[in-house]
A tleap script that builds the chain and sets N, CA, C and O, in Angstrom:
source leaprc.protein.ff14SB
mol = sequence {
  NMET ALA ASP ASP ALA TRP PRO ASP ASP GLY
  THR ASP LEU ALA PRO ASP PRO VAL ILE THR
  CYS ILE ASP CYS GLY GLY PRO ALA HIE LEU
  LEU THR GLU ALA PRO GLU PHE GLY TRP ALA
  PRO GLY ASP VAL ALA VAL TYR ARG CYS ARG
  ASP CYS GLY ASP ARG TRP ASP LEU VAL VAL
  PRO GLU VAL ASP ASP CPRO
}
set mol.1.N position { -10.411 -4.404 -14.063 }
set mol.1.CA position { -9.662 -3.442 -13.785 }
set mol.1.C position { -8.872 -3.116 -15.474 }
set mol.1.O position { -8.154 -3.862 -16.140 }
set mol.2.N position { -9.414 -1.562 -15.796 }
set mol.2.CA position { -8.628 -1.567 -16.963 }
set mol.2.C position { -7.736 -1.314 -17.584 }
set mol.2.O position { -7.762 -0.090 -17.712 }
set mol.3.N position { -6.657 -1.828 -18.239 }
set mol.3.CA position { -5.535 -1.471 -18.564 }
set mol.3.C position { -5.331 -0.064 -18.446 }
set mol.3.O position { -4.162 -0.094 -18.062 }
set mol.4.N position { -5.564 0.900 -18.487 }
set mol.4.CA position { -4.999 2.255 -18.121 }
set mol.4.C position { -4.936 2.336 -16.981 }
set mol.4.O position { -4.762 3.504 -16.633 }
set mol.5.N position { -5.021 1.316 -15.801 }
set mol.5.CA position { -5.163 1.849 -14.512 }
set mol.5.C position { -3.594 1.844 -14.011 }
set mol.5.O position { -3.174 2.616 -13.149 }
set mol.6.N position { -2.667 0.698 -14.788 }
set mol.6.CA position { -1.444 1.268 -14.179 }
set mol.6.C position { -0.852 1.822 -15.370 }
set mol.6.O position { -0.890 1.786 -16.600 }
set mol.7.N position { -0.034 2.592 -13.936 }
set mol.7.CA position { 0.745 4.076 -15.159 }
set mol.7.C position { 1.989 3.028 -15.873 }
set mol.7.O position { 2.584 2.146 -15.254 }
set mol.8.N position { 2.153 3.316 -17.039 }
set mol.8.CA position { 3.539 3.214 -17.691 }
set mol.8.C position { 4.593 4.061 -17.810 }
set mol.8.O position { 5.535 3.845 -18.573 }
set mol.9.N position { 4.447 5.494 -16.750 }
set mol.9.CA position { 5.814 6.237 -16.692 }
set mol.9.C position { 6.606 5.822 -15.816 }
set mol.9.O position { 7.294 6.707 -15.308 }
set mol.10.N position { 6.789 4.632 -15.391 }
set mol.10.CA position { 7.585 4.297 -14.124 }
set mol.10.C position { 7.147 4.156 -12.935 }
set mol.10.O position { 7.677 3.378 -12.142 }
set mol.11.N position { 6.191 4.837 -12.668 }
set mol.11.CA position { 5.526 5.171 -11.638 }
set mol.11.C position { 5.789 3.897 -10.101 }
set mol.11.O position { 5.260 2.793 -10.236 }
set mol.12.N position { 6.264 4.066 -9.314 }
set mol.12.CA position { 6.446 2.891 -8.170 }
set mol.12.C position { 5.162 2.941 -7.553 }
set mol.12.O position { 5.118 3.936 -6.829 }
set mol.13.N position { 3.940 2.195 -7.525 }
set mol.13.CA position { 2.562 2.149 -6.399 }
set mol.13.C position { 2.690 1.545 -5.611 }
set mol.13.O position { 1.887 1.653 -4.684 }
set mol.14.N position { 4.104 0.264 -5.499 }
set mol.14.CA position { 4.069 -0.418 -4.730 }
set mol.14.C position { 3.767 0.441 -2.587 }
set mol.14.O position { 4.440 1.407 -2.227 }
set mol.15.N position { 3.045 -0.016 -1.936 }
set mol.15.CA position { 3.338 0.333 -0.613 }
set mol.15.C position { 4.704 0.459 -0.256 }
set mol.15.O position { 5.526 0.180 -1.129 }
set mol.16.N position { 5.199 0.910 1.115 }
set mol.16.CA position { 6.183 1.157 1.930 }
set mol.16.C position { 5.923 -0.314 2.214 }
set mol.16.O position { 4.781 -0.749 2.065 }
set mol.17.N position { 7.136 -1.288 2.704 }
set mol.17.CA position { 6.891 -2.105 3.343 }
set mol.17.C position { 6.805 -2.006 5.401 }
set mol.17.O position { 6.659 -2.891 6.244 }
set mol.18.N position { 6.963 -0.661 5.502 }
set mol.18.CA position { 6.937 -0.117 6.765 }
set mol.18.C position { 6.303 0.896 7.371 }
set mol.18.O position { 7.238 1.683 7.517 }
set mol.19.N position { 5.413 1.388 7.798 }
set mol.19.CA position { 5.000 2.876 8.350 }
set mol.19.C position { 4.406 2.994 9.967 }
set mol.19.O position { 3.772 2.356 10.807 }
set mol.20.N position { 4.878 3.878 9.816 }
set mol.20.CA position { 4.338 4.397 11.373 }
set mol.20.C position { 3.172 4.156 12.060 }
set mol.20.O position { 2.326 4.638 11.308 }
set mol.21.N position { 2.446 3.596 13.267 }
set mol.21.CA position { 1.453 2.685 13.200 }
set mol.21.C position { 1.011 4.382 14.078 }
set mol.21.O position { 1.779 5.065 14.756 }
set mol.22.N position { -0.452 4.668 13.747 }
set mol.22.CA position { -0.966 6.118 13.841 }
set mol.22.C position { -1.182 5.766 15.808 }
set mol.22.O position { -0.549 6.366 16.676 }
set mol.23.N position { -1.734 5.185 15.943 }
set mol.23.CA position { -2.275 4.714 17.502 }
set mol.23.C position { -0.814 4.766 18.535 }
set mol.23.O position { -0.886 5.409 19.582 }
set mol.24.N position { 0.471 4.060 18.170 }
set mol.24.CA position { 1.257 4.330 18.918 }
set mol.24.C position { 2.711 4.270 18.442 }
set mol.24.O position { 3.607 3.592 18.947 }
set mol.25.N position { 2.794 5.031 17.463 }
set mol.25.CA position { 4.103 5.205 17.036 }
set mol.25.C position { 5.255 4.045 16.520 }
set mol.25.O position { 6.368 4.218 16.023 }
set mol.26.N position { 4.512 2.794 16.849 }
set mol.26.CA position { 5.363 1.984 16.284 }
set mol.26.C position { 5.867 1.541 15.044 }
set mol.26.O position { 5.377 2.324 14.230 }
set mol.27.N position { 6.520 0.785 14.482 }
set mol.27.CA position { 6.245 0.148 13.377 }
set mol.27.C position { 5.110 -1.073 12.711 }
set mol.27.O position { 4.654 -1.987 13.397 }
set mol.28.N position { 4.820 -0.880 11.399 }
set mol.28.CA position { 3.343 -1.376 10.971 }
set mol.28.C position { 4.184 -1.853 10.057 }
set mol.28.O position { 4.988 -1.099 9.509 }
set mol.29.N position { 4.111 -3.290 9.740 }
set mol.29.CA position { 5.090 -4.006 8.450 }
set mol.29.C position { 3.688 -4.503 7.615 }
set mol.29.O position { 2.630 -4.823 8.157 }
set mol.30.N position { 3.937 -4.485 6.300 }
set mol.30.CA position { 3.338 -4.788 5.481 }
set mol.30.C position { 2.983 -6.270 5.639 }
set mol.30.O position { 3.836 -7.068 6.028 }
set mol.31.N position { 1.517 -6.709 5.290 }
set mol.31.CA position { 1.317 -7.923 5.330 }
set mol.31.C position { 0.964 -8.350 3.973 }
set mol.31.O position { 1.866 -9.030 3.483 }
set mol.32.N position { 0.118 -8.208 3.325 }
set mol.32.CA position { 0.087 -8.024 1.721 }
set mol.32.C position { 0.924 -8.159 1.098 }
set mol.32.O position { 1.867 -7.391 0.912 }
set mol.33.N position { 0.571 -9.928 0.335 }
set mol.33.CA position { 1.536 -10.019 -1.107 }
set mol.33.C position { 1.495 -8.781 -2.035 }
set mol.33.O position { 0.434 -8.161 -2.113 }
set mol.34.N position { 2.647 -8.350 -2.791 }
set mol.34.CA position { 2.095 -7.958 -4.222 }
set mol.34.C position { 1.379 -8.726 -4.692 }
set mol.34.O position { 1.535 -9.913 -4.407 }
set mol.35.N position { 0.335 -8.320 -5.584 }
set mol.35.CA position { -0.269 -8.866 -6.663 }
set mol.35.C position { 0.570 -9.242 -7.843 }
set mol.35.O position { 1.707 -8.872 -8.132 }
set mol.36.N position { -0.302 -10.117 -8.504 }
set mol.36.CA position { 0.475 -10.863 -9.563 }
set mol.36.C position { 1.465 -9.908 -10.786 }
set mol.36.O position { 2.599 -9.940 -11.263 }
set mol.37.N position { 0.246 -9.112 -10.898 }
set mol.37.CA position { 0.703 -7.863 -12.000 }
set mol.37.C position { 1.272 -6.870 -11.324 }
set mol.37.O position { 1.823 -6.093 -12.104 }
set mol.38.N position { 1.363 -6.598 -10.346 }
set mol.38.CA position { 2.071 -5.350 -9.493 }
set mol.38.C position { 0.627 -4.412 -9.476 }
set mol.38.O position { -0.331 -4.333 -10.245 }
set mol.39.N position { 1.082 -3.586 -7.874 }
set mol.39.CA position { 0.132 -2.834 -7.384 }
set mol.39.C position { -0.482 -2.053 -8.144 }
set mol.39.O position { 0.230 -1.243 -8.737 }
set mol.40.N position { -2.002 -2.002 -8.407 }
set mol.40.CA position { -2.631 -0.539 -8.772 }
set mol.40.C position { -3.931 0.077 -8.003 }
set mol.40.O position { -4.571 -0.456 -7.096 }
set mol.41.N position { -4.117 1.186 -8.539 }
set mol.41.CA position { -4.659 2.141 -7.982 }
set mol.41.C position { -6.357 1.094 -7.195 }
set mol.41.O position { -7.122 0.397 -7.861 }
set mol.42.N position { -6.437 1.353 -5.765 }
set mol.42.CA position { -7.486 1.002 -5.332 }
set mol.42.C position { -6.821 -0.301 -4.584 }
set mol.42.O position { -7.402 -0.492 -3.516 }
set mol.43.N position { -6.044 -1.007 -4.766 }
set mol.43.CA position { -5.897 -2.014 -4.131 }
set mol.43.C position { -5.896 -1.804 -2.635 }
set mol.43.O position { -6.111 -0.691 -2.156 }
set mol.44.N position { -5.610 -3.071 -1.761 }
set mol.44.CA position { -5.517 -2.851 -0.504 }
set mol.44.C position { -4.771 -3.208 0.093 }
set mol.44.O position { -4.669 -4.430 -0.017 }
set mol.45.N position { -3.641 -2.490 1.202 }
set mol.45.CA position { -2.629 -3.070 1.339 }
set mol.45.C position { -2.564 -2.799 2.779 }
set mol.45.O position { -2.612 -1.701 3.334 }
set mol.46.N position { -2.422 -4.223 3.419 }
set mol.46.CA position { -3.028 -4.729 5.081 }
set mol.46.C position { -1.761 -4.464 5.763 }
set mol.46.O position { -0.844 -5.087 5.228 }
set mol.47.N position { -1.282 -3.533 7.072 }
set mol.47.CA position { -0.756 -3.975 7.690 }
set mol.47.C position { -0.727 -3.967 9.317 }
set mol.47.O position { -1.402 -3.051 9.786 }
set mol.48.N position { -0.263 -4.568 10.007 }
set mol.48.CA position { 0.254 -5.237 11.207 }
set mol.48.C position { 1.101 -4.113 12.326 }
set mol.48.O position { 2.214 -3.887 11.852 }
set mol.49.N position { 0.990 -3.726 13.010 }
set mol.49.CA position { 1.163 -2.806 14.473 }
set mol.49.C position { 2.295 -3.855 15.444 }
set mol.49.O position { 1.901 -4.587 16.351 }
set mol.50.N position { 3.750 -3.720 15.012 }
set mol.50.CA position { 4.560 -5.063 15.843 }
set mol.50.C position { 4.762 -4.596 17.297 }
set mol.50.O position { 5.387 -5.356 18.037 }
set mol.51.N position { 4.066 -2.824 18.043 }
set mol.51.CA position { 4.113 -2.721 19.142 }
set mol.51.C position { 2.807 -2.765 19.599 }
set mol.51.O position { 2.795 -2.613 20.821 }
set mol.52.N position { 1.551 -2.930 19.061 }
set mol.52.CA position { 0.206 -2.546 19.801 }
set mol.52.C position { -0.553 -3.647 19.045 }
set mol.52.O position { -1.592 -4.111 19.514 }
set mol.53.N position { -0.091 -4.026 17.994 }
set mol.53.CA position { -1.387 -5.277 17.178 }
set mol.53.C position { -2.052 -4.287 16.684 }
set mol.53.O position { -1.867 -4.760 15.563 }
set mol.54.N position { -2.634 -3.386 16.476 }
set mol.54.CA position { -3.459 -2.858 15.248 }
set mol.54.C position { -3.345 -3.201 13.926 }
set mol.54.O position { -2.227 -3.257 13.413 }
set mol.55.N position { -4.046 -3.368 13.482 }
set mol.55.CA position { -4.294 -3.567 12.150 }
set mol.55.C position { -4.330 -2.544 10.923 }
set mol.55.O position { -5.157 -3.225 10.316 }
set mol.56.N position { -4.162 -1.709 10.252 }
set mol.56.CA position { -4.059 -0.971 9.296 }
set mol.56.C position { -4.422 -1.487 7.630 }
set mol.56.O position { -3.936 -2.471 7.073 }
set mol.57.N position { -5.160 -0.760 7.198 }
set mol.57.CA position { -5.624 -1.160 5.900 }
set mol.57.C position { -5.750 0.102 4.854 }
set mol.57.O position { -6.789 0.667 4.512 }
set mol.58.N position { -4.827 0.297 4.572 }
set mol.58.CA position { -4.471 1.090 3.265 }
set mol.58.C position { -5.269 1.278 1.763 }
set mol.58.O position { -5.331 0.144 1.289 }
set mol.59.N position { -5.723 1.975 1.092 }
set mol.59.CA position { -5.796 1.688 0.128 }
set mol.59.C position { -4.718 2.390 -1.035 }
set mol.59.O position { -4.329 3.508 -0.698 }
set mol.60.N position { -4.133 1.834 -2.492 }
set mol.60.CA position { -3.459 2.452 -2.801 }
set mol.60.C position { -3.963 3.933 -3.861 }
set mol.60.O position { -4.719 3.771 -4.818 }
set mol.61.N position { -3.602 4.820 -3.619 }
set mol.61.CA position { -4.009 6.173 -4.377 }
set mol.61.C position { -4.157 6.186 -5.502 }
set mol.61.O position { -3.482 5.214 -5.842 }
set mol.62.N position { -4.720 6.747 -6.705 }
set mol.62.CA position { -4.826 7.162 -7.979 }
set mol.62.C position { -3.505 7.578 -8.426 }
set mol.62.O position { -2.926 7.939 -7.402 }
set mol.63.N position { -2.837 7.696 -9.284 }
set mol.63.CA position { -1.986 8.246 -9.733 }
set mol.63.C position { -2.265 10.023 -10.401 }
set mol.63.O position { -3.103 10.412 -11.215 }
set mol.64.N position { -1.337 10.685 -9.764 }
set mol.64.CA position { -1.636 12.247 -10.227 }
set mol.64.C position { -1.671 12.506 -11.350 }
set mol.64.O position { -0.683 12.009 -11.892 }
set mol.65.N position { -2.342 13.081 -12.103 }
set mol.65.CA position { -2.262 13.579 -13.513 }
set mol.65.C position { -1.169 14.248 -13.926 }
set mol.65.O position { -0.852 14.894 -12.928 }
set mol.66.N position { -0.461 14.474 -14.708 }
set mol.66.CA position { 0.932 15.240 -14.494 }
set mol.66.C position { 0.285 16.659 -14.926 }
set mol.66.O position { 0.979 17.676 -14.938 }
savepdb mol mol.pdb
quit
């Protein structure tokens, strides 16, 4: 991955530690550990819902250009 993939403007790309499950509305917790050099666009964050057990794989989005 190119060095310019990481924003240098202080933008935090870290995924939320808990999201709402689309299927049941329960809390889905982040299972993926932060990469060694921080989160970058295209990284996959894996979540598991506490209530229904569904797994969600979300991709860290690209940073919008100003």
